[in-house]
C-alpha positions as CSV (number, residue, x, y, z in Angstrom):
1,M,-3.6,-1.7,-11.4
2,R,-3.2,-3.4,-8.1
3,F,-2.7,-1.6,-4.8
4,I,-1.3,-4.1,-2.4
5,L,-1.8,-3.1,1.3
6,L,0.4,-5.2,3.6
7,R,-0.1,-5.0,7.4
8,H,3.3,-4.8,9.2
9,G,4.4,-7.9,11.1
10,E,3.3,-8.5,14.7
11,T,4.8,-6.1,17.3
12,L,5.4,-6.4,21.0
13,W,2.3,-4.2,21.6
14,N,0.3,-6.4,19.3
15,V,1.2,-9.4,21.5
16,E,-0.2,-7.4,24.5
17,Q,-3.3,-6.4,22.5
18,R,-2.4,-2.7,23.0
19,L,-3.7,0.0,20.6
20,Q,-0.6,1.6,19.0
21,G,-1.8,4.4,16.8
22,H,1.2,6.7,16.1
23,E,3.4,5.1,18.8
24,N,6.1,2.7,17.8
25,S,6.6,-0.8,19.1
26,E,9.3,-3.2,17.9
27,L,8.4,-6.2,15.8
28,S,8.2,-9.5,17.8
29,E,10.2,-12.5,16.6
30,R,6.9,-13.8,15.2
31,G,6.4,-10.5,13.4
32,R,9.8,-10.7,11.8
33,Q,9.0,-14.2,10.6
34,Q,5.7,-13.0,9.2
35,A,7.5,-10.3,7.2
36,L,10.0,-12.8,5.9
37,R,7.3,-15.3,4.9
38,F,5.5,-12.6,2.9
39,A,8.6,-11.9,0.9
40,K,7.8,-14.7,-1.6
41,Y,4.3,-13.1,-2.2
42,A,5.9,-9.7,-2.7
43,A,8.4,-11.2,-5.2
44,A,5.6,-12.9,-7.1
45,L,3.4,-9.8,-7.2
46,N,6.5,-7.8,-8.4
47,P,5.1,-4.3,-7.7
48,R,6.3,-1.3,-9.7
49,H,6.7,0.8,-6.6
50,V,7.0,0.2,-2.8
51,V,5.9,2.8,-0.2
52,S,5.4,2.5,3.6
53,S,4.0,4.4,6.5
54,D,6.7,6.5,8.2
55,L,6.4,4.5,11.5
56,G,9.1,2.1,12.6
57,R,7.1,-1.1,12.5
58,T,6.2,-0.6,8.8
59,R,9.7,0.5,7.8
60,E,11.2,-2.6,9.5
61,T,8.7,-4.9,7.8
62,A,9.6,-3.3,4.4
63,R,13.3,-3.9,5.1
64,L,12.7,-7.5,6.0
65,L,10.9,-7.9,2.7
66,G,14.0,-6.8,0.9
67,Y,13.1,-3.2,0.3
68,G,15.7,-1.3,2.3
69,E,15.1,2.1,0.7
70,V,11.4,2.9,0.3
71,A,9.5,6.2,0.2
72,C,7.7,6.9,3.5
73,D,4.3,8.6,3.5
74,K,2.7,10.0,6.7
75,R,-0.7,9.6,5.1
76,F,-0.3,5.9,5.6
77,R,0.2,6.2,9.4
78,E,-2.3,4.3,11.6
79,L,-5.3,6.1,13.1
80,H,-4.2,8.3,16.0
81,M,-5.8,6.7,19.1
82,G,-5.6,9.8,21.4
83,E,-6.0,8.9,25.1
84,W,-6.6,5.2,24.1
85,T,-3.0,4.9,22.9
86,G,-1.4,2.1,24.8
87,R,-4.6,0.7,26.4
88,T,-5.5,-2.9,25.8
89,K,-8.4,-4.2,23.8
90,P,-9.8,-6.4,26.6
91,E,-9.6,-3.5,29.1
92,L,-11.5,-1.2,26.7
93,I,-14.1,-3.7,25.9
94,A,-14.6,-4.5,29.6
95,N,-14.9,-0.8,30.7
96,H,-16.1,1.0,27.6
97,A,-17.8,-1.6,25.5
98,E,-20.3,0.8,23.8
99,D,-17.6,3.3,23.0
100,Y,-15.3,0.6,21.7
101,G,-17.9,-0.8,19.4
102,A,-18.7,2.7,18.1
103,W,-15.0,3.4,17.6
104,R,-14.5,0.2,15.6
105,A,-17.5,1.2,13.4
106,G,-16.0,4.7,12.9
107,R,-18.6,6.5,15.0
108,F,-16.6,7.4,18.1
109,T,-13.3,9.3,18.6
110,P,-11.3,8.9,21.8
111,H,-10.3,12.2,23.4
112,N,-7.4,13.8,21.4
113,G,-7.7,11.1,18.8
114,E,-8.3,11.3,15.1
115,D,-11.8,11.0,13.7
116,W,-12.7,8.3,11.2
117,D,-13.7,10.6,8.3
118,G,-10.4,12.6,8.5
119,F,-8.4,9.4,8.7
120,R,-10.2,7.8,5.7
121,A,-9.7,11.0,3.7
122,R,-5.9,11.1,4.3
123,V,-5.5,7.4,3.5
124,A,-7.5,7.9,0.3
125,E,-5.4,10.8,-0.7
126,G,-2.3,8.7,-0.2
127,V,-3.6,5.8,-2.3
128,R,-4.6,8.1,-5.2
129,H,-1.2,9.9,-5.1
130,W,0.8,6.7,-5.3
131,L,-1.4,5.1,-8.0
132,A,-0.8,8.1,-10.2
133,Q,2.9,8.2,-9.4
134,A,3.7,4.5,-9.9
135,E,2.0,3.9,-13.3
136,G,1.7,0.3,-12.2
137,D,1.2,-2.0,-9.2
138,V,2.0,-0.5,-5.8
139,L,2.9,-2.3,-2.5
140,A,2.2,-0.2,0.5
141,V,3.4,-1.5,3.9
142,V,0.8,0.0,6.3
143,H,-1.4,-0.7,9.3
144,S,-4.7,-2.5,9.9
145,G,-6.7,0.7,10.2
146,V,-5.3,2.0,6.9
147,I,-6.5,-1.2,5.2
148,R,-10.0,-0.7,6.7
149,A,-10.0,2.9,5.6
150,A,-9.0,2.0,2.0
151,C,-11.7,-0.7,1.9
152,A,-14.3,1.8,3.1
153,E,-13.2,4.5,0.6
154,F,-12.8,2.4,-2.5
155,L,-15.0,-0.7,-1.9
156,G,-17.8,0.9,0.2
157,L,-17.2,-1.6,3.1
158,P,-18.1,-0.1,6.5
159,P,-15.2,-0.6,9.0
160,A,-17.5,-2.6,11.3
161,L,-17.8,-5.3,8.5
162,T,-14.2,-6.0,8.0
163,V,-12.1,-8.2,10.3
164,P,-8.7,-6.8,11.2
165,T,-6.0,-7.9,8.7
166,T,-3.7,-10.4,10.3
167,P,-0.2,-9.0,10.9
168,G,2.1,-9.9,8.0
169,A,-0.9,-10.3,5.6
170,A,-2.2,-8.2,2.8
171,A,-5.3,-7.0,1.0
172,I,-5.3,-6.3,-2.7
173,L,-7.5,-3.6,-4.4
174,N,-7.7,-3.8,-8.2
175,F,-8.3,-0.4,-9.9
176,A,-9.4,0.0,-13.5
177,D,-7.0,2.9,-13.9
178,S,-4.6,5.3,-12.0
179,R,-7.3,7.8,-11.1
180,G,-8.2,5.8,-8.0
181,G,-11.9,5.5,-8.5
182,E,-13.9,2.4,-7.4
183,A,-11.9,-0.7,-7.0
184,K,-12.5,-4.5,-6.8
185,L,-11.3,-6.6,-4.0
186,E,-8.8,-9.1,-5.4
187,G,-7.8,-10.6,-2.1
188,Y,-7.9,-10.2,1.7
189,N,-5.6,-11.6,4.4
190,I,-3.2,-12.9,1.8
191,G,-0.3,-14.7,3.4
192,A,-2.0,-15.4,6.7
193,L,-1.9,-19.0,7.8
194,A,-5.2,-18.4,9.6
195,P,-7.1,-15.2,10.6
196,D,-5.7,-13.8,13.8
197,D,-8.0,-11.8,16.0
198,S,-5.8,-11.9,19.1
199,T,-4.1,-8.6,18.3
200,A,-5.7,-5.2,19.0
201,D,-7.6,-3.6,16.1
């Protein structure tokens, strides 16, 4: 069974390299084109079920893919950034390099933010739920952090060892069954023309 994790298209905050977390930012024109470009991959993958995070940027991406009515699951929201919400990646690296590196590795939580272990657990719960419900391949329109959390939970990949998924690109985890045990990585950054590290993590 495949669990296809698609990162939403680029947003206006992505362009500015701002951490979004639970805040919403509209898709940029490039982001809309990224979603439209992935539609051919989605059609070829032909998932049994489609679900998205409940945040606007994922729901808009799903709509552009041709899935106007999808189930929304809060468990697939991005990591809550706390007081780092809206701050830019270059500014954080310039002024809080050690904390930023530790946060990217899952060892630091910004004030009022969500800790990595809790985030990973809620994402894993969502993945297992939809695997069991769908009885087949699932396409989940989510966020970069959600993809890292799923890779950590089911592949044992530490977050510091995965590059951010490019907006409008996907990772595919292949599960032996619907119980959501250990998975194999079938693909990463699928749909991207080239890796894009210009957006915030």
